[in-house]
Structures are given as C-alpha cells and as structure tokens.
N, C-alpha and C positions, 0 to 999 in steps of 0.2 A: 129819829136818832137811835143809834145802836145802844146807847146807855140810857136805861129807863129813868135813872135818877137825875138826868141832865135835862133842865128846862121842862119839867112836867107840865102838861096842859098848854104848852106854847107850841104853835106850829110855825115853822120857818118856810117862807115862800121865796123862791129865787126868781128874779126877773133878769132875763138875758138881754144884753146889748152887744152886738158884734160889730167891731170897727173894721174888720177885714184887713187888719195890719196897716191901716191908714192913720197917720198921725192926726190929720185934720178931723177925720171922723171920730177918732177917740176923744179929742178935745171937745167936740160938740156934744158927744154923749156925756161927758163929765158935766158940762153946763146944764144939760137937761136933768141930770140927776140932782144937781144943786137946786134947780127950780122945784123939782118934786119934793125934795126934802124940806125946802122953805115953806112950800104950800102945806105939807104935812104938819109942820110945826104950828102953823096958823090954825089949822083945823083942830089940833089937839089942845090948844090953849084953854085952860079952865076945865079940862076934862081929865078926871083921874083915871078913868078906864076907857079904853078905846079898842075896838076889834082889830084895827090896823095901825101898826106903828112902823115907821121906816127906821131901820138901824143905820146909825151915822157912819159906819165903816163898810165899804163895799168890797166885794171880791174883785180886786183890780186886774189891770192888764198884765199879761205874762211877759211882756217885752219891756225892757228898760227904756227904749226910745219912746214908747207910748206912755209908760208910767211917769217919766220925767215931765210930761205935759199935764197929765190928768191929776197927779198928786198935788202940785201947787194950786191948781184950780179948785180942787175939792177942799184943800186945807184952808184956803182963803175964806171959806164960808163955814168953817168948823166941822168939816167932814174928813174922814180918813179913808185909807185904802190899804188892803192887805193883798200881797201878790204871791203867786206860786212860782213865778219864773223870772221876774225882773231882778237882775243881779248887779246892776251898775253900782259902782262905789259912790257915785254922785248922789244916789238916793239915801245914803247914810247921813247926809247933812240934815240934822233935825231942825235947823233954822229955816231952810228952804222947804223941807218936807217934814213938818213937825208931827204929822199923823200918818206917816207911811210905815207899814210893817211888811215883813216877808217871812215866809216859812222856808224858802230856799236860801242857803248861805249866800252872802254877797261875793262879789268878785274879788274882794280883798283876800278871801280864803282861796279862791281859784287862782289868783296871782301867786300866792304863796306856794300852792301846789305845783304850778308850772316851774317856778324857780327851784323848788326842792327836787323836782324830777330832773331838771337840768343838772343840778348838783350831783344827784345820785349817779347819773350816767357820764359825768365828767364833761358836759357840754358847757364850755366857758366862753363861747361866742355865739350869739343868736341874733336873728333879725325878727322884728315884729311888724307884720303888715296888718293895719287895723282900719276899720271903717270909722270915719270921722263923725261919730255921733256920741250920745251920752254913754252908751254901752261900750263901744270900742275905745273911745278916748280915755275913759277912766280906767278901764282894764289894762290898757297899754301903759298908762302912767303908773299903775300899781306894780306892773312887772318891771318897769324901768327903775322905779325907786328901790324896790327890793334888790335888784341886781347890782345896785351901786353900794350896797352895804358890804362892809369888810368881810363878814362871814360867808358871803356868796361870791362877790367879786367876779361877776359875769359881764362880759363886754356885750352890751345890748344896744341895737340901733332900731328905732321905731320909724316906720314910714306909713303915712296915712293916705287914704283915698276916699273919694266920695261915693256914697251909696248909689248904685245904678248908673254911674258915670263911667263908660268904657274907656274914655281918654284918660281919666284920672287913674283908673285901674292899671292901664298899660304903663303910665308914667311911674307908678309905684313899683311895678314889677321891674322896670328898667333900672330903677335905683337899687333895688335889692340885688340885681344881677351884678352890680359893681362892688358889693360889700365883701365878697368871698366868705359869706356866712352860710354854712350848710344846714343849720338848724333854723327852720322858719316857723314862727308862731303865727298862725293865721286866724285873725279875728274878723269874721265876715258873717253877714246874714245869709240865710239859705238862698235868697233871691239872686245873690251875686256869685254863687258858688261856681257855676259853670263858666261864667265870664272870667272869674279869677283864675281858675285852673287852666283855661284855654290860653290865657296870657302867659302863665307860668310855662306851659308846654312850648309855646312859641319862642320863649326866651331860653329854652333848654334847662329849665329848673325843676322839672318833674322827675328826672331820673337821677341815678347815682351821680354825685354823692349827696344830693339834697334830701332832706327829711322834714316832714311837717308835723307840727303839734297843733291839734285842734282845740276848740273851746266849746262850751255848752251851747252856743248860739247855732251851731251847725253840726257838731260832731255827735250824731246819733244815727241809728239805723234807718229811720224813715226818711230823714233829710238826705242822707248820702245816696240811698237808692232812688229817691224821687228825682234827685239832681243828676243821676247817672254819672257819678264821678268815682265809682268804686275802683276803677283802674288806676286812678291817681292816689287814692287814699289807702290802698292795700298796705298793711303793715304800720300805718300811722298810729300815733298815740295821742289821746286828747283827754281833757277834763270833761267829765259828764256829771249830771246830777246823779247822786247816789240812788241806786235801785235796791229795794229790799230783798228781792229774790234772785239777784244777779250772782251772788256767791254763796257757797255753803256756809253754814254756821261756824264750822270749825276753822274757817279762814280768818276769823276775827279773834282779837285778843280776849283774854279771860275777863277783862274789865268791861268789855262791850257785849259779850255773848248774852247775858241776861236781857239787856235792852233789845238787842237785835232779835232774839228769840220771840219776845213779846210783839215786836214790830212785824215779824213774819206772820204771826197769827192774825194781827189786825189787817195786814195786807191781803191775806187769804180771804177774809170776810169781805174786804172791799172788792176783790175780783169776783167773788160769788155774787155780790149785789150788782156789780156792773154787768155780768153775764145775764143775770135775771132780767135787768132792765132792757138789755139789748134784745133778748129773746121775746120780750113783751112789747114788741113793735115800738121801741123807743129809739130807733136808729137815727131819726131826724134830730133828736136832742143830744145823743152821745157822739154822733158823727164817726167815731172810731170803734171798731169791734174790740180792739185791744187798747187799754189806756196808754197814753203817751208817757214819756219819761218824767214829766212834771205832774202827772195825775196825783201821785201820793202827796205832793206838796199842796195841791189844791184841796185834797181830801182833809189834810191836817189844818189848812187855813180855815175851813168851815168850822172845825172843832175849836179852833182858837176863839172865834167869835162866840161860839156857844158857851165855852167855859168862861169867857169874859162876861157875857150877859148873865150867866148863872151867879158869878161872884158879885156882879153889880146888884142883882136882886137880893142875894144873901146879905149884902151890906145895908139893906133897908131902903134902897132907892126904888122909886116906882117905875114901872115899865113905860108909861106914857111920856116920861121926861127923859128917856134915854137918848133921844135924838139931839138934845141940847147939852148933853154931858160927855162930850167927846174927850175932855181932859181926864175925867174920872175913868173912863174906859181905857185911855192910854196908860194911866198909872197901873190899872189892874193888869193889862197885858204885859207890861214891862216887869212888874214886881211880883205878880201872883200866878200868872198862867205857867204851868209846868206839867207836862204829861207825856206819856209815851204814845206816839202815834205811828202811822204807817211809815213815816220817814225817820223814825228814831225818837230820841228824846227832844221834845219841843220846848225851848225856852228862848227868851229875848234879852238883848242888852238894852242900854238906855237909849240907843238910837233906833230901836225897833227892829234891829237885825237879828237873825237866828244866831244864837250864841254857841250852841254845841252841835251844830249840824255836821253831817257827814258829806264829803264829796268823793267822787270816784275817778279812777283812771280807766279809760276804755281803749281797746285795741281793735282796729278795723281789719276784717279779713277780706279775702278776695271777692266775696259777694256783697261787701258793704255792711255786713253785720258788725255791730260794735259790741264786743264782749269785755266785761269788766275784768281787769287784771289787778286791781288794788284799790285802796281807799286812803283818805287822809282826813284828819279832823283836829280841831284845837283841843288839847288836853285841858280838862277843867281844873286839874290840880296845878300843873306847871304853867299853863298858858301857852306852851310851845306846841308846834304843829307835830302831830304824830302821823307817820306815813308807813304804809305797808304795800309792797308791790311784789307780786309773784313773777319773778323773772322768767321762770320756766314756762309760764303761760303766754308770754309775749311771742307773737308771730311777726318777725321783722320782714321788711320788704324783700321779695325774692332776689333782687339784684344785689342786696347786701349779703344775703345768705349765700349766694353763689360765690362771693368773694371771701366768705368766712370772716366777715367783719360786721360789727354793729354800727349804727349811725354815729358819727363823730362830728365835732366842731373844729377839730384840728387834725393835723397829720399824725397818723399812728406810726411811731418808729418801732418796727419789728426788729428786735435784736437778733442779729445773725453772727455767730462766731465763725470767722473764716478759718477753715482748716487747711492742712497741707493738701495741695492738689494731687490727685492720683497720678497725674503725668510726671510729677516730681517724686512722689513717694514710691511708686512701683519700681522705677529704675534704681533708686537709691537702695531699696530693700534687696533688689536683685543683685546689685554689685556688692552690697554688704554681705549677702549670703555667699556669693562666690569668694569673697575675701576670707570669710570664716572657713570655708572649705579648704582654701589655699593654705591658710595658717595651720589648720589641723593637719593637712598633708605634710607641710614642712616639719611640724613638731614630731609627728609620728616617725617620719623618715629619719630625722635627726636622732631620736631616741633609739631607733632600731640599729643604726649604723654608728652609734656613739663610740664603740670600741675600735673602730677602724681609724687608721692614722689620718685619713682624709678629714673626718669629722673632728678628731682631737686637735688637729692642726688649725681648725677653723674656730676654736673656742666655742664648742657646742653648748656649754652651759649658758654662756652669755647670749647665744643665739636663741635659746629657749626663753630666756627673759624677754627678748625682743618679740618672740611669738606671743607671749602673754600680753605685752603692750599692744600689739596689733589686734589681738582678740578683744581686748577691752575697748579699743577705739571702734571696732565694728559693732560691738554690743551697744556702745553708747549711741551709735547712729540708729540702731533699731529703736532704742528708747526715745531718742529725740524725735522720731517719727510718730510717736504716740501723741494724739491730741484729743479734743473733745469728741471726735468721731468714735473714739474707742472708750475713753474714760471720762466720767463727769468730774468737774472740779470738786475737790474734797481732800480728805486725808490721803487717799491712794495717789492722787495726782501730786500732792505736796511731797510725798515720798519719792515719786519718780523725778520730780524737779531736782531734788538734792542728789539722788542716786546717779542720774545721768551726768551731773556735773562732776561727781567723784570719779566716775569711770573715765571721763574725758581728760581730767587733770592727771590722773594716775597713768593713763595710757601714754601720754607724752613722755613722762619720765621713764616708764618701762620700755618704750620703743626706741627713743632717741638717746637717752643717756648711756645705755650699753654701747651704742655706736660711737658716742663721743669718747667713752673710756677706751675702746679698742683703738681709736685714732690717737688718743693720748699716749697709750702704751707704745705705739709705733714711733711717736715723736720723741720718746725718751729712750730709744734703743741704744744710743751711744753712751749714755750714762750707765746703762746696764753692762755694756761691754767693757767700759773703762774702769768702772767702780764696783763691778760685780754685784749690782743691785738687781733683785728679781721682783717683778710685778706679776704675780700669778693671777689666774682667773678668779680665785677665791677672794683675793684682795679687791679686785674690781667689783665683784658682786657685793661685797660689804659696802663699798662706796655707793653703789646703786641703791642698796637698801637704805642707806642713810638719807639719800635724796627722797626716796619714797616716804621715809619717816617725816621729813619736813613737810611734804605734801599732806600727809595724814594729820599732822598737828594743825596746819592751817585750816584744813577742811573740818576737823572736829570742833575747833574753836568757833568757826563761823556758824556751823550747823547748830551748835549748842546755844550760841548767843541769839542769832536771828536766822532761822531756817527759811529757805525759799518757800513761797506759796504761789498758788495760781491766781493771777490777777488779769484783768482785761482792760485794754486800752482802746479808746475811741479811734475808729479808722475811717470815718466819713459816712456819707449816705449814698444809697443807690436807689433810684426810683424804680418801682415795679413796672410801671407802664406809663407812657406819656399821658394817657387818659385818666389814670387813677390819681385823684388829687388827695386821697386820704391815707395812702399807705406808702411807706418807703422803708428800705432796709437800713438799719443802723449797723454798720460793720464794726465788729470788735475783734481785736487780736489778743489771743491768749499769750501771756508772758509769765515767766517764773521770776518773781521779784519779792521784795518785802515792802512793808509800808514805811520803811525808814531809809536812810541813806547808807546803811551798813553795807549792802552789796557792792557799792562802787568802791568803798575802801578795801573790801575784801578782794574784789577783782583786781584792784591796783596792786595789792600785795602779791597775788598769784602771778599777775603779768610780770612784775618785777623779778620774781623768783624764776619764772620761765625764761625771761630775757637773760638772766645770769647764766642759766644752763646753756642757752643757745649761744651766747658769747663765748662760753668755754669751748663749745664744739667748734665754733668758727676759728678760735685761736688755735686749737689743735689741728684743724684742717689747713690753716695757713702755714703752720709749722711744717707739716708733712709736704705741703706744696713747695716749700723752699728746697726741700730735698729733691723733689721731682724736677725742679727747675734745672738741677745739675744732672738730670737723667740717671740718677742713682737708683731710682725705684721703677724703672721702666718695666722690669720683668716681674714685679711683685703683683700678682694677679688681683687680689682683693682690695688693694689700696685705692685704686681708681674708683671702685664701686662705693667704698666708704666715703670718699671725697664727693662723689657724684650725689650720694644721698643727702649729705649736708648741704651742698649747693642747691639741690632741688628743694629742700625744705625752706631755705632762705628765699628762693625765687617764688615759691608757692605763697609764702606769707606776704611777700611784697605785692603780689598780684591780688590776693584775697582782701587785703586791708583796704585799698582804695575802692575796690568793688563793693565791699560791705558799707563803707562810709558814704559812697555816692549813690548807691542803689536803695530801693525800698526795703531796708533791712527789717522794718517792723512787720512786713508781711510774712506769714509763716512759711509759705512756699519758697520765697526768695531766701529767707534766713536758713531754712533747712538745706536748700540747694547749695548755698555757699559753704556752710559748715560741713555738709556731706561730701561735696567734691574735694574740699581741702583735706578732710580726714582720710577719705578712701584713697585718693591718689597718692598722698604723701606716705601713708602707712604701707600701701601695697608696693610702691616703688622702693621704699626702704627695705622691706623684708625680702623682696625679690632680688634686688641688687646684691644683697649681702648673703643670702642663703642659697639662691638657685644654683650657682656654679658648683658648689660642693655637693648639694643634693643630687644634681644631675650627674655629676661624676660618680657618686656612690651608686646610683641606679644603673648606670651604664658599665660600671666597673672598668672604666677607662680613665685616662689622664691621672692615674694614681700618682705618677711621678710629679706631675705638674702641681698637684694639690697636697702632696704628702707633707710639705713643710708650710709653716705659717709664714707670713711676711716678715715677722721678727726673726725667725730662724734663717731666712734667706739673707737678711741684712747682716746678721752675725757671720754667716758663712762668707759673704762678700768681704767683710772687714778682715776676717782671718786670712783670706787669700791675699788681700792687698798687703797685709802686714808681713806675710811670708816673703812676698816679692821685695819688700823694703829691706828685710834682713839679708836677703840674697844680694841685693845691690850694695848694701853696706859692707858685706864680707868681700865682695869683689873690689870695692874701693880701698879697703884696708890692705888687701894683697898687693895692690899696685902702688902703695904709698911710697915704698922705697925705690921703685923703678922710674919714677917721673918726678922732675923738679916741681911740678904743680900738684903733687899728690896731696900736700897739706891743704892746698886751696880746695881741691876736689873733695877731700875728706870733710872739710868744714861745710861745703855746700851740701854734701850728702846728709850731714848731721842736721843741718837746717831743714832740709827737705823732709827727713824722717820726722823731726819734731813738728813741722807744720802739718804733715799728713796725719799725725796722731792727735794734734790739737784742733784742727779745723772742725771735725765733726762734733767735738765736745762743745763748741760754741752754739750748736743748734739744739732746739728742743728735742728731747729724746724720749723713746718709748721703751718700756721694760720688756724683758724676755717673757715668753709665755711659760706656762707651767709644764709644758711638754718637754722642754730641753733644758739641761743644766747649764750654768754659766760657762762661757768658753774660757779655757785656760790659754792665755797668750804667752806663757813662758816658752822659751826655745826648747825644742824637744831633746837636744843633745849638747853640742858644743856651745859655750857661752858666746853671745853675739854682742859686740860693742853697741852701746846705746839702747840695748834692749830694755834696760830699766826704765827708760823714758816712756815705754809703752805699757808698763805694768800699772 
C-alpha cells in the first residue's frame, strides 16, 4: 500500500476470478467464493491469530447485469461486494443488496446528468432505446421519472430491446422511427453496438436531424473504436465516468480545485505504478497497457476496503473474526470511510452508493476518441446537481455544422423580417426621384418667371405651395421605403415612423387644398362680379395655412400622447428545404404601431379631416362643372385641368381602397407598392396638369395671349361683354317704344330678359377674382341706361 500507516504488517492478496462477461459464470463464481468463505470461517474458529483470513467483501463485478446476480448470492451468506463500474439504480436497494457498495456513482446521478443536459440545450422531446436488463431498465426508468417532473417537463418515450436479439433490436428501431423524436438516448452494451447502429442506419436514423446521447456502458474511446462505429458517433455526447486527468485544473470550480488537485497527484502515482508493473512483465495480469475508464474507481475501491479494515482494527476487533462481521464493516464504510482518492472525494450514503462522486460529459470526435467537455456532481451543501459544460469544446456532427445549427428536438423557427422587395423598391425610388426633379424644375421655373403675366395669371404663389406638397409626398415615399435592411428597430426607426406619417399627411393638404381653393375661387366668380368681392391669392394661402395648422395640431397631439414605434407581426412559416425537418423561417412584417388602440382613433380623426377636405374639393368641382355644362367655360384653359386633377384623385382612391383591402396589405412590398403608386401618380398628375401649360408657355415664349389672363379674368370679361350687349338691346327697345303698339310688351320682355341674365349666374356657386385684376365696374360709361341699376 502507498500509505505506510495503513494496515501495517498486513499483506493483502488478490485472487482473480474472470466471468468473461457471462451472467451464469459470474453467478457460479459467487457461489464458489461463498463456499471458500464458509470453509475459511470453519478453519478459523477458536483461533485468535491466523496467517490467512478471507475478507468478507469482494472486489465485485464491474457490470450491473452481473452484480445484480452476484450481490444477492453473496449477501445471503453474509458477504458483500464493492464494484468499480456497476451503476444500476436497482443495486441501491439495500434490502435486496444489503452489502453492496460502489465507488462509481449510480445511474441515478447519470440520469440526472442526461436530463440536465437536455434541459441545457433545450431538448424537450427525447426517445430512449434501452437494453432490457437490470442496467438498462433502471437507468431508463430514472430518465423517464425525472423527465416527468415539472422543473424539467421533457417528453420522453422509452423503447426496450433484448440483448443480443437482432429481431428485438429492429423492432425497437422501427418504433423509434415513428416517434419524430430527434434526440435519442442509447442505453446498450458494447456487444450490441454494431447491430444497433446498423439497424438505425437502415431506418435512416443516423443522419440529420437525429442525434445520439450515449451512456457509460458503451460511450468511451476503446468501445467505440473496437466496435468500428466512429462514423455514427462523431459529434455525439454522452455521460462517462469522470476521469482525473481529462480536464485541466482551472476548468473546475474553486470549491473543487483542492480536491481535484490532490486526486491528480494520486492518479499520477497510480499511472506510474501501472506502468512499472506493465514493464515488469505483468501484461498477463493487467491486460491493458493504459488503464480503462473505470480503473480509478477500482483503485479507490481497494482503498475503501483497506480503510474499513484499518478502522475495524482500530475499534478493537480482531482480524480473525472479520469474515463474520460484515455488519460492522458495513457501518464503518457508510459512516466512517472518507478520503480523497484517484476519483475524488470518496464517501458513501446509507445505501452504499458513492455520495459525492463526479460524473462527466464526453464528446466523440471523428476518430472515435471521447474527449471530456464537462462534469456534474451533487452539491454537498444544497444537494442539487451542479453542472459545468464547455460549449466551445463541443464538436457537433458535421452535417449539423454544415447547416449552421445544433441538434434540436423541435423545429427551429428562424425569425426573418420580410423587407420591401428590390423589384418594388427600385422602381419606386426611381420614379420618386424623377418626381422630385420635376417638382424642383417647376418650382425654379415658376420663381424665375413669376413677374411675367403668364405666371401671375396662374396664381404662382399657390402653385409653389402645391410644389411643396408634391415634394413632401415624394420625400415620404423615400422614407416609407426604409426598412430593416437599412435601419434596425430602435429610436431612429421610431422617429422615421412618425416623420413619414407627418410628411404624408401634410403633403395631401399642401398639394390638393390649393387646387381646391383655386377651384373654389372660380366657382365664386359671379359673386365677385355682382357684389364686388375680391378673393386674393393671399386670402387663399391663409386658408391653406389654416388647414395645415389643423394637421399639425392633430399630429402633435398624437405624437405626444402615443408616438408610433416599430413592431413586428407574425406572417407565417416558410420551410427551408423539404428534407430539413428542424428549420423553418418565421416571417415577420415590420409595422409602425403602438401597443394601444390609440392609432386607430387617430387615423380615424385624420381620415375624417381628409374626407372633409376632399368633399369640399368635390363640391367646388361640381359647381364649376355646372357652369361647364352650359359651355360657358369652354375656352378657359386651366379649368379642365383642375377638374381633371380632382376627378383623378377620387378615381385613384376608389381603385386603391379595394386593392388594399383585398390584397396582402400586411406584406411590406405590397403595402409600399400600393401607397407608392397612389402617391406618385396622383401627385405627379396633379402638379403636371396644373403647372405644365404655363411653364411650357413661359419657356417657349409663345401662347402669351392664351395664358395672359386667368380663368377668373376671362369669366369677368365674358360677363362684361354680355352685359354691354344687354344694354344695347335695352336701348334699342326703348327707342322703338313709341313706334309700335307692342312696344310696351317688348319693353317688359326685355326687362325680364335683362333681369334673368343678371340673376341666373348669381344662383351658381361663384369664385372670387384673382389678385391680379381689380373689380370690374359695371356702370354705363356715358349715357344712363334704363334698368342698369338692376345690374349694379
């Protein structure tokens, strides 16, 4: 022994019995040991000192399936067993196995580790394929029971198969294939590994999206390489017995580092001793040049028995009676044995299980080497399981890495914000840019020729206001085209949401209300003529500014109370690939909204206000149309354009509204296309129809006579000419009054005719004169004319 103070003067001799992994052979060996122990007790009766004493606790089988047979057989005759590799939960039953101990943690800890690993990576649906023996059955039960707890809530389905039975293995694989569970926990012995993975491959369960979790029964380097299954296990993760030198000391928590540091020194001495024995022609006893993954637990198991025997002797018991004092030894192991060994801090609970053991997570590489990536252990203070995994050290299966995804148990919804399609955005930006250039051209030309009679007669100041409205509309279209491709959601986008709404609302008033006011002035022309009222451009601009003020008040109130923000609405799923069962796009549409219902109230107020403006424009257009129906305005050049602009606006809204309501308006491209086409076509048609004739005439320096007067001036001129004819007809009638007996009658008819001619236009909506011409004086220029007062 390495410790000179431990069992001084006592030599421990090991006798090996190899069952060759056979259950029946192991059971027979257990019976032979019982016979030898019984024979030894008979020989030692009445003898205080004997040179040979059989210790009643053997170094037992490393497999659970074997230990579940040997432990009851030994325990029935007052003998015990300590194992370095049997992990089955069933062996924790101290009624069936009263004298069973183990230095490796039980599968209860391994089951917790598997469930915690699933929880860590978000695997909420798993399948468990387990061998139907004491090891596989109880480990799968531990996993299923833990998965049902509320804190984990993992959908787990367990499917069993019989060891060495190909038909049973194939049936189990077929059942798993129907579960749509992509994370598979495989509990199998190494003898069935190739059969198991061959069946999985035949069922198409070894490639993406399936991923395997291994357990300590098979998930280690030697077994994977010996079974030639590294092509199936590459990237897999599994629970493995903790290895002292598998990870550097700084990977452990501060509370574990002192213990691990001491264990590392002990482990180094063990390896040195192993190498020395191997080099000293002891290959036939060690069998392996490098210790197996459970060697450190066997090493510590031997020390457990040595410390227990030392305590037994220190308590005053005699060595020769030790074979009959298994209960005393059990109490010593459970209550007194505690030391730091090659596998960490070694202590036992009341069931004989390792109470503070470490377990590890391994990751298999392409060559079948299992590299430790983390560990877990029960915290002695809280009792909870502590887990540490180095995510950066994990090498995932290449097929998952190629798809830039980690193994999953459910579909990964990859959020994709749908932006405006370039096929829509580019044409809209192109035409919006052309519109801006056109508006700038109109504005510059208007300002340059503003002193010419052509421009003055066309109300150039009001036309500039319309240019401002058209420019705001185009600028709004540029901003409406900005989405997440350009700007991330945040304060900047929130500003853009509100700013583009302001521009769009104001553009309507600045573009169309000047047009409505010009039409209104034309409809009031007869009031101006008869009552000498003047509606100047300045008065019209004041009215337009008043409407803009109403817009600003509404916008300021809404933006102050509940400003728009960028939100995202669910837009459905799109599968990446028919073969890919784990990934799909979750389409989201960006929208400028608030988290309350305020926008809809605000939009309702704005819509009501814009409807009032539009109805006013329609009213004015209908009033002028009544005059046109009498062919009185056939020669007034701009009147037709003004009316056409209003009619086009109404038609465009009537077309856009059902298209928006019936189409996929939630999609950014469709929404932008509708609002863009409406805005660009209406604004351009309005500005071109109303400004192009005078701009073109100014540039050509032709048609000066045609555009030298405004429509209002021409109406006044026409009225004056007709009134002059009426005076002439009245004078002629008066001169012939005394020469004809029907003179009185004709005079009366003429009077009625004059009065009707003067009163008929007054019944129509009228437009005021422009600021360019003074009110027309309808007084007779010289000789008083009868009934002229009726026209004043």
